[in-house]
N, C-alpha and C positions, 0 to 999 in steps of 0.2 A: 369768316370762313376758316381762318387760321388762328391758332393760339400759340403764343410764344412760350416755349418751355425753357428749361435751363440749358438744354443742349441744341435744340433746333426748333424750327417751326413744325407744328403738328396739326394736321387738319382736324377740325371738330366734326361731329356727326353731320352737321349741315354741309361742311366742306367736303366730306366724303360723298355725300349725296350729289352735290354739285359736280364734283369730278366724275362720278359715275355717269351722270346725265350727259356731260360733255363727251365722254368716251363713247357712249351709245349713239349720240347724235353724229359723231364723226364716223363711226362704223356704219351706221345706216346711210349716211351720205356717200361713203365709199362704195357700199354694196349697191345702192340704188343709182349711183351716178349723180352728177350735178347737172341740173337743167341748164342747157346752153353750152356745156362743155362737151362738144361733139368729138374732140380728139382725145378725150380722157387724160389730159395732162394736169388736171386739178385746177385749171384756171378757165375763166370765160373771157375771151379776148377777140381781137380782130381776126385771128387765125380761124377761130370757130366760125365766125361769120363768113369768111372766105370759103371754107369747106362746105357750108350750107349752100352758098351760091353756086359752087362748082357742082354739087349734087343736083341742085335745081335745074341747072343748064345742061346736065347730062355729061359733064366732064369726068365725074367720078361716080362710082356705084354705091349702093347701100352698104356694102361691106367695108367701105373706106371711111366710115364715120359711125358714131354711136347715134343711129337714127332715132332711137327713143328719147334722146336728150335734145334733139334738134327742133321738135315742135313746141317752141316756147310760147306760142299764142294759144295752144290747145285746140286748134280747129281740126286736127286730124290730118293736116297736110304739112309738108316741109317745103317752104318756098321762100321767095324774096322777102316776104314780110317777117319771117323768122330771122333771117339774116340781119334785117334792119333793126329788129328788137334786140338782137345780141349786141350789135354795135351801140345802140342806145344804152344798154346795160353797161357795157364796157366803158363808155365815156361818162357814165354817171347821170345820164338824162332820166333813167328810170332805176328804181331800187329793187324791183321785183318783176318777174315775168308774169304776164296774164295767166298762163297755165298753172302757175304756183298758187293762185288764189282759189 
């Protein structure tokens, strides 16, 4: 992907294409949000699972989280199952959410 020139590393055409693809992927992920990242901090972790549980139990409202990122199992509901899957993702037990397939 990179060619070594006399002064610096210069991307080849394939390198530019790869860089462009990565930039577009990052922009789309930012624009569309990250599945499971319900507080929009760029990470999927235990805090996201806690927020989903708080929403499910009525402690917080829909405006307090990115509800469209919370339905990680893709069943159209946000509930304790989504919170469990977020925790499983965070701890490495699963690599991808069911809704991503």
